[in-house]
N, C-alpha and C positions, 0 to 999 in steps of 0.2 A: 553438581551439574546445574547449569543455567541454560534456560531456553533463550536462544539469541536469534536476531535477524538484523539485516542491513536494510535501511530505508531512508527516505528523506521526509521531513515533516512538511505538512501542508498547512498553510495559514488557517486558523480557526474560523476566520470570516468566510472561507470557502465552504466549510461545513454548515455555517449558518444560512448561506444562500441556498444550499441543497435542501436543508431541512425546511426552509420557507417554501420552496417550490413543491416539495413532495410530502408535506405535512398531513395530507388527508388520505394517505395510502397504507395505514396500519404498519408503519415501519418502526422498528426499534433502531434508532440512529446510533451510529458509531460514536463513542465518547472521545476517542483519540484518533486523530486523522493523520495518515501517512500513506506513502506509496512504497510497498516492499520491493526491494531489488533482489534480495536473496534471503531465504529462510535457512538458517544454519542448524536449527534443532538444538538438542541438548548437548552442551559443550562443557568440558571441564573448566573450572574457574582458573586453573593454571594456564589455559590457552588464550584467555581474553586479551592480555597485553600483546601477545604475538599477532592476534587477529587485527588489533588496532594498528599496529605497526605496518602490517601489509596494506590495510585500507588507506593509510596515510600516504601511500605511494601514488594513489589515484589523483589525476589532475584532469579536469574537464571544464570546458566552458559551455554552459547550458543556455539555450534560448529561453524566451518567455513562453510559457505553456498556457494552453486554454483547454476547456473541455471539448471533447469530440462527440461522443455518443454514449448511450446507456447500454448496459448489458446485465445479465443475471448468471449466477451459478446455481445449480440445482442440488437438491439433497440426493441421497442414494436411491430414493423412489422416483426421481425425475421431476420433482416439484421445485419450481424456482423458489429459492429462499433468500439469496443474497443479491442486493442491487448494487451495482458498481457503475462508475463513470470512467471512461477512457480519456487520455490526454492526447493533445496534438501539439506539436509534431511528435510522432511515436519513435522515429528513428533515433534521435539522441538518447531516448530512454533505453532502447535496445543496446546502443553503444555503451552506455553507462553500466547496464547489467553485465555486458561482456567484460568490461573493465573490472568489475567486482569479481566476476568468475575467475578472471586471470590473476588478480591479486591474491585470491584464496585458493589457487590451483593446487590440487592434490590433497587439500585438507577436508573438502566437502564434495559430495556428489554434484555433478554439473546439472543445472536445470535447463533442459533443452526446449521446454515448452513455455518459456516465459511470456506472459501476457501482461503488460503494464496496465494497471488499473488502480482506482481508489475505491475501496469498499466504503459505502456510506450508510448502509442500512440493511436490516434483515426483516423479511416479512414475518409478522407475528401471527398471521392467520391466512387461510386460503380465500378469505373474503374478496380480495382484489385480483385473484388470478385470472378471472374472466376479462378484466380490463388491462391486463399486463401488456398485451401486444400494443395497445394504444399508448400506454405509459412509455414503452421502449421507443416509440416513435417521437416522443416529446423531445424537444431540444433542451439540453441541460442549460442552466443559467450561463450567461456570458460572464466569464471571469478570467483574468489573466494573472499569472504569478510567476516568480522566478525561483529556481532551485539554487541555493548557494552552498549547501553542505549536505553531506551524508551523515547519518547517525547509526551507531551500533546500539541497538535496543536490547534490553532483557525483558522478557515477558513473564509476568508473575500471575498465576491463577489465583483468583479471589474466591472467597467462600461461596459466592453466588454462581460460580462457574465462569464468570467473565474474566478477561485478562486485563491487567494494568501493565502499560508499557513504560519502562524507565530508560532514559537515555544514559548510556554508559560512556559514550564518547561522541564528540562532534568533529567531523573531518571536513575542513573547507575544500571546495572543489576548484576554485580558481587557482591557476598556476602563478 
């Protein structure tokens, strides 16, 4: 069994810009940068080639994206732990998510609460929680980039508990 997800890679220069802007906030920055379109979970290795074939049916023309706003996800105790950035325009990402859902229809549960975002850091302490409201009001760095391909990733847990993401297939989006 292999832990899989469908995502698109984000240029590493984007991560560097975010790290530069938020370096003083006790964040453990994400090492590998992507925007997940669908988490597939644990999948039998014999299903991987079929998944790739279905994803290769997707064709989409994507606009240039930029950062929209910041947000957080909380831990079970309600404390913000994950800092993320949303992209704009959002509608093409929702359309692409739907296309992935349709391509894999019947193989995986539908994700009806999809919220496109890029996780770029995790708070390592509660030290900055008092200033979090002002952090969330900050404008993310201005940066524009294009999405040209989807990737099927496998996620491998490392000894330290982190995950390493390995690209199994690249699927061009342009028709």
